N, C-alpha and C positions, 0 to 999 in steps of 0.2 A: 209550223206545220208538223203534223204527226206522221212519222214514217209508216209506210205500209207494214202492218203487222201480219205475221205469217201464222196460219192456223196451226201448223205443227208446233210452233213455239208455245201456243196455249196448251196443247196436250202435254208437253214436257212440264210446263208450270203447274198444271193441274195434278199431274202425277207426283211432283215434288210436294205440293200441298197435301196430298193424301198421305205421303210418307211422314210429314211433320206439319200437321195442321196449325195454322195461326190466322187470326182474324185479319191482320194487316195484309198478309199475302193474298187471302181470299178477296179482299176489297180491291187490291191492285189488279187482280185478274179481271174482276167485274168492270173496273174503270177502263181497262184496256180493251175489253170486249165491246164496250160502248163505242170506243173510238174505231174499232174494227168495222162497225156498221157503215162507215163512210166508204170502205173499200170492198167489203165482202159481207153483205147483209145476211146471206144464207149461213155463212160461217159464224157470224155473230149470234144468230138464233140458235145454232147448234151448241155453241159454247154456253149460252144462257140456259139451254135445256140440260146440259151436263151439270152445270153448277147447281141448278135447281134440284136435280136428282141427288147430288152430293149432300145438299142441305135438307133433303127429305120433303121437298115441296112438290107433291105429285101434280097438282093443278098447273103450276108454273112450268114444270118439266114437260107436260103434255102440250101446253100452249106453245112453248118455244120450239119444241121438236116439230109440231105440226106446221108452224110458220116456216121452219127450215125446209121441211119436205115440200111445201107449196112452192118454194123457190128452187129447190135442187133435190129432186126425188131420185137419189142414187142408192146403190147397195150400201155404201159406207154410211150414209146418213140414216138409212133404215136400221142398219146394224147398231149404230150408236143410240138410236131411239129405243130399240129393244134392250140394249144394255142398261139404259137408264130405268126402263120399266122393271127390269129384273132387280136392279139395285133397290128399287122402291117396293119390292115384294109383290109386283103385279103379275109375274109369270111363275108358273109352277115348275 
């Protein structure tokens, strides 16, 4: 059984990845985000949206953030969506 993964842990790991990117670390985050879907579907979609933005995939970022907002339309989730859009050059 996979222990419940905490959303904040993902943010720490993503920030570590951004400091020193490597493919192994990115794949581990993606794998754990898939496992997160069992416990926190909205959180998993948010992580997928953030990861898509980091990888430059606008379509996947939008799709995942929209799924996230359909499940949990909070200020924090909207802020993260805008941050991803900004990272992808979609905001002036």
